[in-house]
C-alpha positions as CSV (number, residue, x, y, z in Angstrom):
1,M,125.6,109.2,86.8
2,S,122.8,110.1,84.4
3,K,123.7,112.1,81.3
4,E,122.6,115.7,81.8
5,G,120.5,115.6,78.6
6,K,118.3,112.9,80.0
7,V,117.5,114.5,83.3
8,R,114.2,116.4,83.6
9,R,114.9,120.1,84.4
10,H,112.5,121.6,86.9
11,R,112.8,123.7,90.1
12,L,112.3,120.7,92.4
13,S,115.5,119.2,91.1
14,E,117.6,122.3,91.8
15,N,119.9,122.3,94.7
16,K,118.3,124.8,97.1
17,S,119.1,126.5,100.4
18,L,118.3,124.6,103.6
19,I,115.2,126.7,104.3
20,A,113.9,126.1,100.8
21,V,114.5,122.3,101.1
22,V,112.7,122.1,104.4
23,L,109.7,124.1,103.1
24,V,109.4,122.1,99.9
25,T,109.7,118.8,101.7
26,L,107.0,119.8,104.2
27,L,104.8,120.8,101.2
28,M,105.5,117.5,99.5
29,M,104.9,115.3,102.5
30,F,101.7,117.0,103.8
31,G,100.6,117.9,100.3
32,Y,100.8,114.4,99.0
33,F,99.2,113.0,102.2
34,Y,96.2,115.3,102.1
35,L,95.9,115.3,98.3
36,A,95.6,111.5,98.4
37,Q,93.3,111.5,101.5
38,I,90.9,114.3,100.6
39,L,91.0,115.5,97.0
40,L,91.6,112.2,95.3
41,G,90.4,109.7,97.9
42,F,87.1,111.5,98.5
43,G,86.8,113.1,95.1
44,V,87.1,109.8,93.2
45,S,85.3,107.5,95.6
46,F,82.3,109.8,96.2
47,P,81.1,109.9,92.6
48,L,81.5,106.1,92.4
49,I,79.3,105.7,95.5
50,L,76.7,108.0,94.1
51,L,76.8,106.2,90.7
52,F,76.6,102.6,92.0
53,S,74.9,102.7,95.5
54,G,71.6,104.1,94.3
55,K,71.6,106.4,97.3
56,T,71.0,110.1,97.3
57,V,73.7,112.6,98.3
58,D,72.0,113.2,101.6
59,E,71.9,109.5,102.4
60,I,75.5,109.1,101.5
61,F,76.6,111.9,103.8
62,N,74.5,110.7,106.6
63,D,76.4,107.3,106.5
64,E,79.7,108.6,107.9
65,A,81.3,105.2,108.1
66,M,80.7,104.5,104.5
67,V,82.0,107.9,103.3
68,E,85.2,107.5,105.4
69,S,85.9,104.0,104.3
70,A,85.3,104.8,100.7
71,A,87.5,107.9,100.9
72,I,90.3,105.9,102.4
73,T,89.9,103.2,99.8
74,G,90.3,105.8,97.2
75,A,93.2,107.3,99.1
76,I,95.1,104.1,99.0
77,F,95.0,104.0,95.2
78,A,95.6,107.7,95.0
79,S,98.8,107.4,97.2
80,I,100.2,104.6,95.0
81,G,99.4,106.6,91.9
82,L,101.0,109.8,93.4
83,L,104.1,107.7,94.3
84,F,104.5,106.6,90.7
85,F,104.0,110.2,89.5
86,Y,106.9,111.2,91.9
87,Y,109.1,108.4,90.4
88,H,108.2,109.5,86.9
89,W,108.9,113.2,87.8
90,F,112.4,112.4,88.8
91,K,113.0,109.8,86.1
92,P,115.7,108.8,85.2
93,E,117.5,110.2,88.3
94,F,115.9,108.0,90.9
95,K,116.2,104.2,91.0
96,W,112.9,103.4,92.8
97,K,113.0,99.6,92.7
98,P,113.4,97.9,96.2
99,R,117.0,97.5,97.4
100,K,118.4,95.0,99.8
101,T,115.1,93.2,100.3
102,A,116.4,90.5,102.7
103,L,118.1,93.1,104.9
104,S,114.9,95.2,104.9
105,W,112.9,92.4,106.5
106,K,115.7,91.6,108.9
107,L,115.9,95.2,110.1
108,I,112.2,95.7,110.6
109,S,111.7,92.4,112.4
110,P,112.2,93.9,116.0
111,I,108.6,95.3,115.8
112,L,107.5,91.7,116.2
113,I,108.8,91.8,119.8
114,Y,106.7,94.9,120.4
115,W,103.6,93.1,119.1
116,I,104.3,90.1,121.4
117,I,104.9,92.2,124.5
118,F,102.1,94.6,124.0
119,F,99.3,92.8,122.2
120,G,100.2,89.2,123.0
121,I,100.8,89.7,126.7
122,T,100.0,93.2,128.2
123,Y,96.9,93.9,126.2
124,T,95.5,90.4,126.9
125,V,96.2,90.5,130.6
126,V,94.5,93.8,131.1
127,S,91.4,92.7,129.2
128,G,91.2,89.4,131.1
129,N,91.1,87.2,128.0
130,F,92.7,86.8,124.6
131,T,91.3,89.8,123.0
132,F,91.9,89.3,119.3
133,G,88.8,89.8,117.3
134,I,87.6,90.3,113.7
135,P,87.6,94.0,113.0
136,T,85.1,95.5,110.6
137,Y,85.9,96.3,107.0
138,D,86.0,100.0,107.9
139,A,88.6,99.3,110.5
140,V,90.7,97.1,108.2
141,I,90.7,99.6,105.3
142,F,91.6,102.4,107.7
143,T,94.6,100.5,109.0
144,V,95.7,99.6,105.4
145,G,95.3,103.1,104.3
146,A,97.4,104.4,107.2
147,G,100.3,102.1,106.3
148,V,100.1,103.0,102.6
149,C,99.4,106.7,102.7
150,E,101.7,107.6,105.6
151,E,104.7,105.6,104.6
152,I,104.5,106.8,101.0
153,S,104.2,110.5,102.1
154,F,106.7,110.7,104.9
155,R,109.2,108.0,104.0
156,A,109.1,107.2,100.3
157,I,108.7,110.8,99.3
158,G,109.9,112.9,102.3
159,V,113.0,111.0,103.1
160,S,114.0,110.3,99.5
161,Y,113.6,113.9,98.4
162,M,115.7,115.2,101.3
163,R,118.3,112.6,100.5
164,R,118.5,114.0,97.0
165,Q,118.8,117.6,98.1
166,R,121.0,117.1,101.1
167,K,123.8,114.6,100.4
168,G,126.5,113.8,102.8
169,E,126.8,111.7,105.9
170,K,126.2,114.6,108.3
171,H,122.6,115.0,106.9
172,I,121.4,111.5,107.5
173,L,120.3,111.9,111.1
174,P,118.7,115.3,110.7
175,I,116.7,114.0,107.7
176,L,115.5,111.1,109.8
177,L,114.5,113.2,112.7
178,F,112.9,115.9,110.7
179,T,110.6,113.5,108.7
180,S,109.8,111.6,111.8
181,L,108.7,114.6,113.7
182,S,106.7,115.8,110.7
183,F,105.0,112.4,110.7
184,G,104.1,112.8,114.4
185,L,102.5,116.2,113.6
186,I,99.7,114.7,111.5
187,H,98.4,112.9,114.6
188,I,97.8,116.3,116.3
189,T,94.9,116.7,113.9
190,N,93.1,114.0,115.8
191,A,93.1,116.3,118.8
192,I,91.7,119.2,116.7
193,R,88.9,116.9,115.4
194,V,87.9,115.1,118.6
195,G,89.5,117.0,121.5
196,H,91.6,115.5,124.3
197,I,94.7,117.4,123.3
198,G,96.9,115.7,125.9
199,V,96.1,112.2,124.7
200,Y,96.8,113.0,121.1
201,A,99.9,114.9,122.0
202,M,101.2,111.6,123.5
203,Q,100.0,109.8,120.3
204,A,102.0,112.3,118.2
205,C,105.1,111.7,120.3
206,M,104.7,107.9,120.0
207,A,104.1,108.2,116.3
208,S,107.3,110.2,115.9
209,M,109.2,107.4,117.6
210,L,107.7,104.8,115.3
211,G,108.5,107.2,112.5
212,I,112.2,107.1,113.5
213,F,112.1,103.3,113.4
214,F,110.4,103.0,110.0
215,G,112.5,105.9,108.6
216,A,115.7,104.3,109.7
217,V,114.8,101.0,108.0
218,Y,114.0,102.9,104.8
219,I,117.2,105.0,104.9
220,R,119.3,101.9,105.5
221,T,117.7,99.8,102.7
222,G,115.9,102.1,100.2
223,N,113.0,99.7,100.4
224,I,109.6,101.1,101.4
225,I,107.6,97.9,101.1
226,P,108.4,96.3,104.5
227,C,107.7,99.7,106.2
228,I,104.2,99.8,104.5
229,I,103.4,96.3,105.5
230,A,104.6,96.5,109.1
231,H,102.9,99.8,109.6
232,G,99.6,98.4,108.2
233,V,99.9,95.3,110.4
234,H,100.6,97.3,113.5
235,D,97.4,99.4,113.0
236,F,95.5,96.3,112.1
237,L,96.5,94.7,115.4
238,V,95.3,97.8,117.3
239,S,91.9,97.4,115.6
240,A,91.7,93.7,116.0
241,F,92.5,93.6,119.7
242,E,90.1,96.5,120.4
243,V,87.2,94.5,119.0
244,N,86.9,92.3,122.1
245,R,88.5,94.5,124.7
246,H,86.7,94.4,128.0
247,A,88.8,96.7,130.1
248,E,90.2,100.2,129.8
249,L,93.8,100.5,129.2
250,T,95.5,101.7,132.4
251,T,98.4,104.1,132.7
252,P,100.9,101.3,133.3
253,V,99.8,99.6,130.1
254,M,100.3,102.8,128.1
255,V,103.7,103.3,129.7
256,I,104.7,99.8,128.5
257,S,103.6,100.8,125.0
258,F,105.5,104.1,125.3
259,I,108.7,102.2,126.4
260,C,108.4,99.7,123.6
261,E,108.1,102.5,121.0
262,A,111.0,104.4,122.6
263,L,113.1,101.3,122.3
264,L,112.2,101.0,118.6
265,A,113.2,104.6,118.2
266,A,116.5,103.9,119.9
267,Y,117.0,100.9,117.6
268,G,116.3,103.2,114.6
269,L,118.9,105.6,115.7
270,Y,121.3,102.7,116.1
271,L,120.6,101.6,112.5
272,V,121.9,105.0,111.3
273,R,124.9,105.1,113.6
274,K,128.1,106.7,112.4
275,A,129.7,103.4,111.5
276,K,126.8,102.7,109.0
277,R,126.7,106.1,107.4
278,P,129.2,105.4,104.6
279,E,127.1,102.4,103.6
280,I,124.0,104.5,103.7
281,E,125.6,107.3,101.6
282,A,126.7,104.7,99.0
283,L,123.2,103.3,98.8
284,W,121.6,106.7,98.2
285,D,124.3,107.8,95.8
286,E,123.3,104.7,93.8
287,K,119.6,105.4,94.1
288,W,120.0,109.0,93.0
289,Q,121.9,109.1,89.8
290,L,122.3,112.9,89.8
291,P,123.8,115.2,87.3
292,E,126.5,117.6,88.4
293,L,124.8,120.6,90.1
294,T,126.3,124.0,89.5
295,G,125.8,127.5,91.0
296,A,126.2,129.2,94.3
297,E,123.6,127.0,96.0
298,N,125.5,123.8,95.4
299,V,126.7,123.6,99.0
300,T,125.2,120.3,100.2
301,S,128.1,117.9,99.7
């Protein structure tokens, strides 16, 4: 346990009521996500485009693909920078270095089965040929950005902060479900932007299920790197297979995808089953080297 004199004192480190913890966690997850995506991603990349492209402001804004890819490129670096700021803010309380690396890759490996079933078999059969293609740079950078920005915001920051503020085995499952549902909510913004609320409500549901899977792996291991890589690869495969798709995805195909992601969610819940919670609690006690908290609000143990 860290010596009290070495621990940074700020309100985020105080042991708060449940409502306060929920609100602060939501603010941190969505705040970090949109701060990286919009303010830093666009705010940093746009001046660089203006400086080096030789284009006018109007020309840049008329090229929507370039603006979006540049913003996401900036958001990737911004997310990584914000994560290190988060680590520094809680230094020396939080041991951020990856834990249980071999176990991390083992636990996340079932997503390979999903890729084989959906992309390798179902997607290909529906399209009538092997549909893997070479996506554009814009598509690739978008998928990489999703893996980095979303996993950092909702797992590396959201999960870890709640594990600090809500210790005890009984809080493990609620934290996993809360951060996963919050992750699903960001996909609702797609419906606001392009319409088709029903389609994107389904996407939000499926994203929440994947969030349970990724979140469980992170909770079990404290290692965000496999989650980032697997998330990015998954979104890359979506883009790569859509390049040469010659048929619309039918309802049965989408049902197969839904079932696969539901099974991954069930697997995630299995990873944080009651028998594993003492092990999980010991891991996060090790990652968060907390000082003794005092006061009437110290009720989380």
